[in-house]
PAVEXRO-349819 format. One record per residue (C-alpha): chain; x, y, z; residue number from 1. Coordinates in pm, 1 decimal, padded with zeros to 6 digits. Layout:
N
['A',[X,Y,Z],NUM];
...
END
This chain:
413
['A',[-00729.8,03083.5,02764.0],1];
['A',[-00939.8,03106.3,03078.3],2];
['A',[-00980.5,02871.6,03368.0],3];
['A',[-01292.5,02671.0,03439.4],4];
['A',[-01518.2,02821.4,03703.2],5];
['A',[-01666.2,02591.5,03964.0],6];
['A',[-02040.3,02623.1,04020.6],7];
['A',[-02246.0,02464.1,04294.2],8];
['A',[-02581.2,02617.0,04189.5],9];
['A',[-02637.8,02588.9,03813.4],10];
['A',[-02956.5,02733.4,03667.0],11];
['A',[-03191.3,02566.6,03417.3],12];
['A',[-03086.8,02822.7,03154.2],13];
['A',[-02718.5,02775.5,03226.5],14];
['A',[-02648.7,02407.2,03302.6],15];
['A',[-02303.0,02282.1,03393.1],16];
['A',[-02114.0,02176.0,03080.4],17];
['A',[-01970.8,01825.7,03126.8],18];
['A',[-01757.2,01636.9,02876.7],19];
['A',[-01798.1,01259.3,02918.5],20];
['A',[-01544.6,01033.0,02745.9],21];
['A',[-01648.0,00665.3,02749.9],22];
['A',[-01615.2,00404.6,02473.8],23];
['A',[-01855.8,00151.5,02626.7],24];
['A',[-02174.9,00276.6,02460.4],25];
['A',[-02438.1,00124.7,02688.9],26];
['A',[-02255.9,00241.1,03001.1],27];
['A',[-02189.7,00583.2,02847.6],28];
['A',[-02556.4,00648.0,02775.0],29];
['A',[-02663.2,00536.4,03121.2],30];
['A',[-02400.0,00754.8,03291.5],31];
['A',[-02513.2,01048.4,03076.0],32];
['A',[-02871.5,00985.5,03179.5],33];
['A',[-02788.1,00945.9,03549.0],34];
['A',[-02597.1,01274.7,03546.8],35];
['A',[-02863.1,01471.6,03363.8],36];
['A',[-03138.4,01319.4,03580.1],37];
['A',[-02945.9,01386.6,03901.1],38];
['A',[-02863.9,01753.4,03845.2],39];
['A',[-02883.2,02042.8,03604.2],40];
['A',[-02603.6,01920.5,03380.6],41];
['A',[-02555.5,01925.9,03005.6],42];
['A',[-02346.5,01621.1,02912.2],43];
['A',[-02161.8,01590.3,02582.3],44];
['A',[-02060.3,01230.6,02510.2],45];
['A',[-01767.9,01114.0,02297.2],46];
['A',[-01629.0,00762.9,02268.9],47];
['A',[-01259.7,00809.1,02196.6],48];
['A',[-00966.2,01017.1,02309.6],49];
['A',[-00907.9,01184.8,01974.4],50];
['A',[-01251.6,01348.5,01967.7],51];
['A',[-01215.7,01438.5,02334.4],52];
['A',[-00889.5,01619.1,02258.1],53];
['A',[-01062.1,01811.6,01979.2],54];
['A',[-01349.4,01922.6,02202.6],55];
['A',[-01111.1,02019.1,02480.8],56];
['A',[-00917.9,02233.3,02235.9],57];
['A',[-01225.0,02398.3,02082.9],58];
['A',[-01440.3,02465.2,02391.0],59];
['A',[-01420.3,02530.6,02761.9],60];
['A',[-01580.9,02283.7,03001.3],61];
['A',[-01676.8,02285.9,03367.0],62];
['A',[-01610.2,01917.3,03433.5],63];
['A',[-01434.4,01634.1,03250.9],64];
['A',[-01524.1,01269.6,03318.5],65];
['A',[-01307.9,01024.3,03126.6],66];
['A',[-01244.8,00652.4,03120.1],67];
['A',[-00874.1,00572.0,03142.5],68];
['A',[-00881.2,00289.5,02887.7],69];
['A',[-00986.3,00437.1,02551.8],70];
['A',[-00922.7,00352.3,02187.9],71];
['A',[-00664.4,00575.1,02019.8],72];
['A',[-00544.1,00843.3,02259.5],73];
['A',[-00584.6,00689.1,02603.1],74];
['A',[-00754.2,00843.7,02904.0],75];
['A',[-00441.1,00953.0,03086.7],76];
['A',[-00335.5,01151.6,02779.4],77];
['A',[-00680.9,01311.1,02768.5],78];
['A',[-00638.7,01409.9,03134.4],79];
['A',[-00294.2,01555.8,03066.0],80];
['A',[-00413.2,01752.4,02762.6],81];
['A',[-00716.5,01884.9,02954.7],82];
['A',[-00493.8,01999.3,03237.3],83];
['A',[-00273.4,02201.5,03000.2],84];
['A',[-00574.4,02371.4,02843.4],85];
['A',[-00777.9,02448.6,03158.7],86];
['A',[-00564.6,02412.9,03466.2],87];
['A',[-00856.2,02456.7,03707.5],88];
['A',[-01090.3,02219.4,03524.3],89];
['A',[-01220.8,01951.8,03768.0],90];
['A',[-01143.0,01606.4,03628.7],91];
['A',[-01298.7,01275.7,03734.6],92];
['A',[-01135.9,00961.8,03591.8],93];
['A',[-01307.1,00621.9,03577.7],94];
['A',[-01155.9,00277.4,03536.2],95];
['A',[-01265.0,-00083.6,03533.8],96];
['A',[-00935.7,-00191.2,03687.5],97];
['A',[-00898.4,-00211.3,04063.4],98];
['A',[-00518.9,-00200.3,04070.2],99];
['A',[-00388.3,00112.6,04246.0],100];
['A',[-00144.4,00188.2,03965.0],101];
['A',[-00425.3,00301.7,03732.2],102];
['A',[-00568.5,00547.5,03983.4],103];
['A',[-00222.3,00666.4,04081.6],104];
['A',[-00121.7,00734.3,03721.8],105];
['A',[-00443.5,00930.8,03662.7],106];
['A',[-00381.6,01144.3,03971.4],107];
['A',[-00022.2,01205.8,03865.2],108];
['A',[-00139.5,01319.1,03521.4],109];
['A',[-00380.6,01569.7,03677.7],110];
['A',[-00709.5,01394.2,03763.8],111];
['A',[-00874.7,01517.9,04083.8],112];
['A',[-01061.2,01196.7,04166.4],113];
['A',[-01093.7,00838.7,04040.9],114];
['A',[-01397.6,00608.9,04048.1],115];
['A',[-01373.6,00233.6,03994.3],116];
['A',[-01642.9,00071.5,03781.1],117];
['A',[-01914.8,-00039.5,03812.3],118];
['A',[-02027.9,00313.4,03888.9],119];
['A',[-02286.4,00370.5,04157.9],120];
['A',[-02543.5,00639.0,04089.8],121];
['A',[-02531.4,00803.5,04433.7],122];
['A',[-02153.2,00797.0,04450.6],123];
['A',[-02119.2,00934.3,04097.2],124];
['A',[-02356.5,01224.5,04164.9],125];
['A',[-02190.0,01299.6,04498.4],126];
['A',[-01838.3,01304.2,04348.8],127];
['A',[-01953.5,01530.1,04065.0],128];
['A',[-02118.5,01775.0,04304.7],129];
['A',[-01814.2,01777.5,04530.7],130];
['A',[-01579.8,01854.0,04243.3],131];
['A',[-01802.9,02130.2,04110.0],132];
['A',[-01849.7,02289.8,04451.9],133];
['A',[-01489.2,02271.3,04568.1],134];
['A',[-01319.7,02356.7,04240.5],135];
['A',[-00944.2,02302.4,04236.4],136];
['A',[-00629.5,02511.2,04287.2],137];
['A',[-00404.0,02577.2,03991.4],138];
['A',[-00134.9,02310.1,03981.6],139];
['A',[00090.9,02427.5,03705.6],140];
['A',[00104.1,02692.1,03432.0],141];
['A',[-00107.0,02624.7,03125.8],142];
['A',[00110.0,02526.0,02829.6],143];
['A',[-00043.8,02481.3,02482.9],144];
['A',[-00019.7,02119.7,02371.0],145];
['A',[-00088.4,02003.6,02018.2],146];
['A',[-00248.3,01669.1,01939.8],147];
['A',[00074.4,01539.9,01793.9],148];
['A',[00239.5,01587.0,02132.8],149];
['A',[-00005.1,01352.3,02306.4],150];
['A',[00155.4,01014.2,02375.5],151];
['A',[-00046.3,00726.1,02238.4],152];
['A',[00004.1,00410.4,02441.0],153];
['A',[-00163.2,00073.3,02387.1],154];
['A',[-00436.9,00017.9,02647.1],155];
['A',[-00413.4,-00282.3,02881.5],156];
['A',[-00574.9,-00600.4,02761.3],157];
['A',[-00942.3,-00635.4,02841.5],158];
['A',[-01230.3,-00848.5,02715.6],159];
['A',[-01379.5,-00717.5,02390.0],160];
['A',[-01706.3,-00531.7,02425.8],161];
['A',[-02000.7,-00607.0,02195.8],162];
['A',[-02066.4,-00357.2,01918.3],163];
['A',[-02347.8,-00113.3,01991.0],164];
['A',[-02683.2,-00194.1,01829.2],165];
['A',[-03007.9,-00012.7,01783.3],166];
['A',[-03333.4,-00178.1,01884.6],167];
['A',[-03366.5,-00389.7,01571.4],168];
['A',[-03380.3,-00760.6,01519.4],169];
['A',[-03036.1,-00917.6,01536.5],170];
['A',[-02924.9,-01086.1,01211.6],171];
['A',[-02710.6,-01395.4,01222.8],172];
['A',[-02385.5,-01407.2,01028.9],173];
['A',[-02297.2,-01769.2,00946.2],174];
['A',[-01929.0,-01685.9,00990.8],175];
['A',[-01946.6,-01498.2,01320.8],176];
['A',[-02277.0,-01608.0,01477.6],177];
['A',[-02559.0,-01383.5,01602.3],178];
['A',[-02497.1,-01011.7,01626.2],179];
['A',[-02459.3,-00888.4,01985.2],180];
['A',[-02757.7,-00726.3,02152.4],181];
['A',[-02798.0,-00456.5,02414.2],182];
['A',[-02975.5,-00590.8,02723.0],183];
['A',[-03122.8,-00391.9,03012.2],184];
['A',[-03262.3,-00553.8,03328.5],185];
['A',[-03448.3,-00334.5,03578.0],186];
['A',[-03524.3,-00434.0,03935.9],187];
['A',[-03643.0,-00269.1,04255.4],188];
['A',[-03421.3,-00402.1,04534.1],189];
['A',[-03078.8,-00552.5,04467.6],190];
['A',[-03136.3,-00924.4,04430.5],191];
['A',[-03458.8,-00899.1,04229.6],192];
['A',[-03287.7,-00917.8,03890.1],193];
['A',[-03035.1,-01182.9,03995.2],194];
['A',[-03312.6,-01407.5,04128.3],195];
['A',[-03558.5,-01347.3,03846.2],196];
['A',[-03343.3,-01352.5,03533.5],197];
['A',[-02984.6,-01415.1,03644.3],198];
['A',[-02964.0,-01728.8,03431.7],199];
['A',[-03088.6,-01545.8,03122.8],200];
['A',[-02831.2,-01271.3,03176.1],201];
['A',[-02558.6,-01535.4,03192.5],202];
['A',[-02685.5,-01673.9,02862.8],203];
['A',[-02673.3,-01323.5,02712.7],204];
['A',[-02314.8,-01274.8,02828.0],205];
['A',[-02220.6,-01612.3,02676.1],206];
['A',[-02351.6,-01502.3,02334.9],207];
['A',[-02156.0,-01174.3,02354.4],208];
['A',[-02439.2,-00936.0,02442.6],209];
['A',[-02386.8,-00619.8,02647.3],210];
['A',[-02578.2,-00638.4,02975.4],211];
['A',[-02667.5,-00354.1,03212.9],212];
['A',[-02856.4,-00404.1,03539.8],213];
['A',[-03031.3,-00109.0,03705.1],214];
['A',[-03138.9,-00150.8,04067.7],215];
['A',[-03380.1,00132.4,04142.1],216];
['A',[-03315.6,00128.5,04515.9],217];
['A',[-03015.1,00047.3,04731.9],218];
['A',[-03217.6,-00126.5,05004.9],219];
['A',[-03035.5,-00458.1,05049.5],220];
['A',[-03297.9,-00642.7,05251.1],221];
['A',[-03654.9,-00645.3,05375.1],222];
['A',[-03753.2,-00312.2,05524.8],223];
['A',[-03829.6,-00473.2,05859.4],224];
['A',[-03453.9,-00504.7,05904.4],225];
['A',[-03225.7,-00204.0,05914.5],226];
['A',[-03149.0,-00121.8,05547.3],227];
['A',[-02793.1,00003.7,05503.9],228];
['A',[-02764.0,00207.1,05185.0],229];
['A',[-02387.6,00167.1,05164.9],230];
['A',[-02419.2,-00203.9,05233.3],231];
['A',[-02680.8,-00238.4,04960.7],232];
['A',[-02453.5,-00081.2,04702.1],233];
['A',[-02157.8,-00298.2,04795.9],234];
['A',[-02369.5,-00614.0,04793.6],235];
['A',[-02509.2,-00527.1,04451.2],236];
['A',[-02161.7,-00462.3,04313.9],237];
['A',[-02035.2,-00797.0,04436.8],238];
['A',[-02338.0,-00977.5,04292.7],239];
['A',[-02287.5,-00801.5,03960.0],240];
['A',[-01922.0,-00900.6,03955.3],241];
['A',[-02013.5,-01264.2,04017.0],242];
['A',[-02274.8,-01249.7,03742.9],243];
['A',[-02040.0,-01067.6,03503.5],244];
['A',[-02272.3,-00772.6,03430.7],245];
['A',[-02259.1,-00394.3,03474.5],246];
['A',[-02449.3,-00270.6,03778.2],247];
['A',[-02602.8,00069.5,03852.4],248];
['A',[-02781.8,00142.9,04180.2],249];
['A',[-03040.2,00416.6,04232.6],250];
['A',[-03195.8,00549.2,04551.7],251];
['A',[-03571.8,00540.7,04495.1],252];
['A',[-03763.8,00528.6,04822.5],253];
['A',[-03986.3,00217.7,04839.4],254];
['A',[-04123.2,00246.0,05191.4],255];
['A',[-04366.6,00357.5,05314.9],256];
['A',[-04462.3,00436.3,04953.7],257];
['A',[-04272.2,00453.3,04630.3],258];
['A',[-04145.0,00778.5,04484.8],259];
['A',[-04328.4,00732.9,04155.7],260];
['A',[-04174.1,01039.4,03990.2],261];
['A',[-03826.0,00905.4,04061.3],262];
['A',[-03925.8,00560.6,03932.6],263];
['A',[-04042.3,00717.4,03609.9],264];
['A',[-03725.2,00920.8,03573.7],265];
['A',[-03484.8,00634.2,03641.5],266];
['A',[-03662.5,00333.7,03487.2],267];
['A',[-03808.2,00517.2,03190.0],268];
['A',[-03497.8,00726.4,03135.0],269];
['A',[-03267.7,00422.6,03135.9],270];
['A',[-03479.8,00257.8,02866.8],271];
['A',[-03474.3,00569.4,02650.9],272];
['A',[-03098.9,00623.6,02688.6],273];
['A',[-02981.6,00267.3,02627.3],274];
['A',[-03245.3,00166.1,02371.5],275];
['A',[-03208.1,-00203.8,02455.3],276];
['A',[-03293.9,-00489.5,02222.0],277];
['A',[-03413.6,-00693.2,02519.6],278];
['A',[-03573.9,-00549.6,02834.6],279];
['A',[-03623.8,-00747.9,03156.5],280];
['A',[-03870.6,-00593.6,03404.3],281];
['A',[-04061.5,-00711.1,03712.9],282];
['A',[-04363.3,-00922.4,03622.7],283];
['A',[-04708.0,-00764.3,03618.5],284];
['A',[-04795.4,-01030.7,03876.7],285];
['A',[-04566.7,-00885.0,04141.4],286];
['A',[-04765.1,-00822.4,04457.9],287];
['A',[-04571.7,-00505.2,04545.4],288];
['A',[-04716.6,-00181.2,04407.4],289];
['A',[-04361.5,-00050.7,04373.6],290];
['A',[-04264.2,-00338.5,04144.7],291];
['A',[-04570.0,-00281.7,03927.6],292];
['A',[-04498.4,00091.9,03913.4],293];
['A',[-04145.8,00017.6,03793.1],294];
['A',[-04289.2,-00209.2,03523.1],295];
['A',[-04528.0,00065.3,03412.8],296];
['A',[-04254.8,00329.2,03403.9],297];
['A',[-04020.4,00110.0,03201.2],298];
['A',[-04272.2,-00024.7,02950.8],299];
['A',[-04419.0,00320.7,02892.1],300];
['A',[-04077.1,00428.2,02761.5],301];
['A',[-04012.1,00103.4,02575.1],302];
['A',[-04228.8,00131.7,02264.1],303];
['A',[-03926.9,00076.6,02038.7],304];
['A',[-03785.4,-00217.9,02236.8],305];
['A',[-03871.4,-00531.8,02036.5],306];
['A',[-03841.4,-00784.8,02319.1],307];
['A',[-03986.4,-00718.8,02665.8],308];
['A',[-04027.4,-00987.9,02928.5],309];
['A',[-04140.3,-00995.9,03289.6],310];
['A',[-03948.7,-01200.5,03545.7],311];
['A',[-04041.9,-01338.4,03886.0],312];
['A',[-03820.8,-01186.1,04154.6],313];
['A',[-03950.9,-01452.3,04395.3],314];
['A',[-04245.3,-01248.8,04522.9],315];
['A',[-04510.4,-01276.8,04247.9],316];
['A',[-04875.1,-01357.3,04315.6],317];
['A',[-04982.1,-01723.1,04280.7],318];
['A',[-05146.8,-01652.7,03942.5],319];
['A',[-04811.8,-01588.7,03769.7],320];
['A',[-04825.1,-01790.8,03446.0],321];
['A',[-04504.9,-01757.0,03239.6],322];
['A',[-04517.3,-01846.0,02872.6],323];
['A',[-04147.0,-01843.6,02783.7],324];
['A',[-03919.2,-02100.7,02945.4],325];
['A',[-03541.4,-02074.0,02914.8],326];
['A',[-03343.1,-02389.1,03000.0],327];
['A',[-03038.2,-02343.5,03223.5],328];
['A',[-02735.9,-02568.8,03240.3],329];
['A',[-02612.3,-02691.2,03576.3],330];
['A',[-02323.4,-02444.4,03545.1],331];
['A',[-02562.7,-02155.1,03474.6],332];
['A',[-02775.2,-02242.7,03775.7],333];
['A',[-02472.1,-02278.4,04000.4],334];
['A',[-02336.7,-01938.6,03888.8],335];
['A',[-02677.4,-01775.6,03937.6],336];
['A',[-02701.2,-01915.0,04289.4],337];
['A',[-02344.1,-01803.3,04353.5],338];
['A',[-02428.9,-01447.0,04246.1],339];
['A',[-02706.4,-01442.8,04507.1],340];
['A',[-02469.1,-01548.9,04785.2],341];
['A',[-02384.6,-01188.0,04888.0],342];
['A',[-02752.0,-01140.1,04979.6],343];
['A',[-02775.2,-01438.8,05211.4],344];
['A',[-02688.5,-01240.8,05524.2],345];
['A',[-02994.6,-01021.5,05477.7],346];
['A',[-03268.1,-01276.0,05553.1],347];
['A',[-03461.8,-01258.4,05228.6],348];
['A',[-03588.0,-01614.2,05203.8],349];
['A',[-03678.5,-01599.0,04834.5],350];
['A',[-03310.5,-01530.6,04754.7],351];
['A',[-03189.3,-01836.5,04941.6],352];
['A',[-03009.2,-02098.9,04735.2],353];
['A',[-03260.4,-02376.7,04805.1],354];
['A',[-03555.6,-02153.0,04709.4],355];
['A',[-03390.3,-02046.3,04381.9],356];
['A',[-03298.2,-02404.4,04291.6],357];
['A',[-03646.9,-02529.5,04373.9],358];
['A',[-03803.4,-02261.8,04154.0],359];
['A',[-03571.8,-02352.3,03864.0],360];
['A',[-03661.5,-02720.9,03902.1],361];
['A',[-04032.8,-02639.9,03914.8],362];
['A',[-04029.1,-02446.9,03586.8],363];
['A',[-03804.2,-02711.7,03433.4],364];
['A',[-04102.2,-02939.3,03380.5],365];
['A',[-04235.2,-02696.7,03118.0],366];
['A',[-03920.3,-02727.6,02906.2],367];
['A',[-03836.9,-03088.5,02993.0],368];
['A',[-03503.4,-02981.6,03140.4],369];
['A',[-03368.4,-03005.0,03496.6],370];
['A',[-03364.2,-02625.0,03547.6],371];
['A',[-03544.0,-02337.3,03378.1],372];
['A',[-03637.4,-01970.5,03419.6],373];
['A',[-03995.1,-01876.3,03334.2],374];
['A',[-04088.3,-01538.7,03185.3],375];
['A',[-04404.0,-01344.4,03113.6],376];
['A',[-04406.1,-01226.6,02750.7],377];
['A',[-04493.1,-00859.2,02732.4],378];
['A',[-04369.7,-00810.7,02376.2],379];
['A',[-04163.0,-01021.9,02139.3],380];
['A',[-03968.1,-01312.4,02284.0],381];
['A',[-03623.1,-01418.0,02404.8],382];
['A',[-03335.7,-01441.1,02151.3],383];
['A',[-03234.4,-01798.0,02232.8],384];
['A',[-03286.0,-02093.9,02001.3],385];
['A',[-03379.7,-02330.6,02284.3],386];
['A',[-03641.1,-02110.1,02451.1],387];
['A',[-03973.9,-02292.6,02485.3],388];
['A',[-04288.7,-02087.3,02416.8],389];
['A',[-04611.9,-02223.4,02562.7],390];
['A',[-04848.8,-02076.8,02303.0],391];
['A',[-05154.1,-02252.6,02441.2],392];
['A',[-05109.4,-02130.4,02797.5],393];
['A',[-05378.5,-01892.7,02919.8],394];
['A',[-05287.6,-01641.4,03190.2],395];
['A',[-05475.5,-01670.9,03516.6],396];
['A',[-05701.3,-01384.2,03633.8],397];
['A',[-05507.6,-01076.8,03740.5],398];
['A',[-05425.6,-01060.9,04113.0],399];
['A',[-05621.3,-00831.2,04344.1],400];
['A',[-05505.5,-00473.3,04321.0],401];
['A',[-05376.2,-00523.5,03968.0],402];
['A',[-05688.8,-00554.5,03751.4],403];
['A',[-05508.8,-00486.6,03424.2],404];
['A',[-05236.6,-00724.3,03312.9],405];
['A',[-04997.6,-00572.7,03054.3],406];
['A',[-04954.8,-00923.9,02913.1],407];
['A',[-05323.0,-00964.8,02838.8],408];
['A',[-05347.3,-00612.7,02693.9],409];
['A',[-05061.5,-00675.5,02451.7],410];
['A',[-05189.5,-01018.7,02348.8],411];
['A',[-05533.5,-00881.0,02270.3],412];
['A',[-05399.6,-00624.7,02023.2],413];
END
C-alpha cells in the first residue's frame, strides 16, 4: 500500500485522480464539472459511502472530496476508511450544516479541510489546489480496515431531496403528484436570477423540484462601484439561502468585455452536466452583450432540455415581449423581494424592492392576478398548471445590436 503523492502541476495525459462522494445528484454533477473545468482533474463520482469504500479499497486516489451526510456508510466513516488506506491522501469534506461539531468531527476522523455548502466555485478550486500542492504529513500508521469494521450511523435529519430525473417530460402520479424536475437558472451578476425568476424558483421548490442557480460572475454591483469579489460571493450565498436554492458562483470577467470562452465553458458545461428539465436564462432582449452571450452559450448546449425560458433581470430592452406569465402569491412575492434584500447596499436600482414589486404588478395584468413574472418562451413552456400563455402575442422587432431573436428563430421552425 503506497501513499498518495501530491501534485501541483498535472499534465493533460496524467490528470489528478479525484474521488467525489456526493448523493445530491444535481450538485454532484455541477461540482464535477466545476472541478474538471477549473483544472486538469479526472473526477470519479459516486453517490453513497458503500461504493466510495469499494473504490478506496480497489484504487489509489490523489484527492478525496466527500459529503459528510451520505446514505448507508456516512461521510465520516468514508474519511476514516480513506485515512487507513492512504494516510497521506488529501481529504476535503463538505457539509450543508453550519454547526461546528460537523466540521470538528470530520477533522478528528482525518479530513484536512471542510467546506460548508453552498459551495463557491473559486473557493472550491482554491481549496483543491492548496491541498494538492501542500500534500499532508503522515498522521498515523496505515491499518487495513474491512468494510464490516466501518461504523454505520444514521445521518442527521434533513429535508428530502427530489429524485434525479433525465430531461424528459414529468409524469403525474395521482397518488404522489407531479414527479420532481431538475431546474437550472443561469445569470450573469448575482441578483439577475433572483430578480428575473425568483418567484418561479420558489414555485419549483414548493412542488419538490431540485433547483441550482449558477451566477457566472461574482461582481455584486454595477461596475462603476468598486466590485468586491468576496462580497459578491457572500451576498449571493445569503440570497440563495433566503430563496432556498443551491448557489454556485463563477468568476467570468464582464468588464470591459466578457470572457466568451469562459462563458461557454461555465454556462454550456453546467447545462450538459446537470441536464435540467427546465432552464432559465437571460432574455434575448437583454441590452448587455454579456447577457446575450451567456444565453447563446447555454442554449447551444441545451438541445435536449425540453423547457427553456428567458427572464428579465431588470435590464431588458423596451421591446421585451414575454409570452408566458406565472402568477405569484403575495407570500411568493414577499419572499422574492426578501431574497433581493442582501443586494440593496450595492445601488442597483432594478433590484430595489419597489422596482421588483412594480414589475410584478405590471405583468400581473396579463394573467389577471396581482403579481406575475413574465417569461420569453425559447422552447417548451413552464411546468405549472396556472401559467398563462399568450399565444397571440407577437414579439416586437429585435433591439439594436441583437438582430436575431432566438425566440423568433425557434417559433419559425
